[in-house]
Kinemage of the C-alpha trace (Angstrom):
@kinemage 1
@onewidth
@group {chain A} dominant
@subgroup {mainchain}
@vectorlist {calphas} color= white
{ca met a 1} P 18.935 11.567 6.060
{ca pro a 2} L 15.921 13.297 4.486
{ca val a 3} L 13.552 15.007 6.929
{ca ala a 4} L 9.794 15.588 6.569
{ca thr a 5} L 7.875 18.253 8.473
{ca leu a 6} L 4.322 17.986 9.814
{ca ser a 7} L 2.195 20.951 8.689
{ca ser a 8} L -0.468 22.743 10.746
{ca lys a 9} L -3.025 20.577 8.873
{ca ser a 10} L -1.210 17.387 9.992
{ca gln a 11} L 0.083 16.791 6.466
{ca ile a 12} L 3.495 15.336 5.675
{ca val a 13} L 5.397 16.047 2.475
{ca leu a 14} L 7.702 13.192 1.556
{ca pro a 15} L 11.113 14.352 0.333
{ca ala a 16} L 11.506 14.184 -3.472
{ca ala a 17} L 14.433 11.750 -3.245
{ca ile a 18} L 12.261 9.257 -1.318
{ca arg a 19} L 9.332 9.649 -3.735
{ca lys a 20} L 11.567 9.099 -6.746
{ca arg a 21} L 13.315 6.089 -5.220
{ca leu a 22} L 10.002 4.357 -4.432
{ca gly a 23} L 8.142 5.542 -7.524
{ca ile a 24} L 5.491 7.345 -5.486
{ca gln a 25} L 3.391 9.757 -7.534
{ca thr a 26} L 0.542 12.169 -6.901
{ca gly a 27} L -2.624 10.249 -6.030
{ca asp a 28} L -0.838 7.070 -4.901
{ca arg a 29} L -2.259 5.515 -1.754
{ca leu a 30} L 0.080 4.879 1.178
{ca leu a 31} L -0.265 2.508 4.108
{ca val a 32} L 0.666 4.052 7.467
{ca glu a 33} L 1.468 1.762 10.409
{ca val a 34} L 2.982 2.088 13.851
{ca glu a 35} L 5.742 -0.351 14.779
{ca gly a 36} L 6.875 0.305 18.328
{ca glu a 37} L 8.031 3.924 18.385
{ca arg a 38} L 8.261 4.159 14.582
{ca ile a 39} L 5.860 5.277 11.882
{ca val a 40} L 6.170 3.098 8.776
{ca ile a 41} L 4.809 4.369 5.470
{ca arg a 42} L 4.504 1.943 2.567
{ca lys a 43} L 3.148 2.308 -0.933
{ca ala a 44} L -0.214 0.529 -0.993
{ca pro a 45} L -0.733 -2.093 -3.681
{ca thr a 46} L -3.179 -1.095 -6.398
{ca ser a 47} L -5.087 -4.312 -5.730
{ca phe a 48} L -4.846 -6.378 -2.580
{ca thr a 49} L -5.833 -9.547 -4.446
{ca val a 50} L -2.991 -8.964 -6.920
{ca ala a 51} L -0.639 -8.392 -3.992
{ca leu a 52} L -1.749 -11.673 -2.393
{ca glu a 53} L -1.217 -13.550 -5.651
{ca ser a 54} L 2.336 -12.264 -5.819
{ca cys a 55} L 3.090 -14.080 -2.556
{ca arg a 56} L 5.092 -17.244 -3.063
{ca asp a 57} L 2.591 -19.364 -1.187
{ca glu a 58} L 0.320 -21.278 -3.561
{ca leu a 59} L -2.582 -20.718 -1.157
{ca trp a 60} L -3.271 -17.307 -2.739
{ca gln a 61} L -2.879 -18.358 -6.395
{ca gly a 62} L -6.175 -17.856 -8.231
{ca tyr a 63} L -7.733 -16.112 -5.226
{ca ala a 64} L -9.102 -13.241 -7.340
{ca glu a 65} L -11.160 -15.659 -9.477
{ca asp a 66} L -12.503 -17.479 -6.407
{ca leu a 67} L -13.442 -14.162 -4.822
{ca glu a 68} L -15.325 -13.059 -7.954
{ca lys a 69} L -17.237 -16.370 -8.047
{ca glu a 70} L -18.346 -15.907 -4.444
{ca arg a 71} L -19.328 -12.284 -5.040
{ca ser a 72} L -21.481 -13.294 -8.035
{ca arg a 73} L -23.392 -15.708 -5.785
{ca trp a 74} L -24.438 -12.814 -3.500
{ca asp a 75} L -26.817 -11.397 -6.119
């Protein structure tokens, strides 16, 4: 099991095998959550509206366009 170490600046370096497996590259954003006694790190989607559209539920289909329409009304 790969191990990461916390630096004196509270930084964590993810092991290369993990980064390669998940396709994580320099500059990628990561989501960090606590689940019970665990820290869960996930690769953040590049766009949350695109991530919602990829859900199987039809509720989110076309959400990005609706959001843009509403934003244009703010001006």
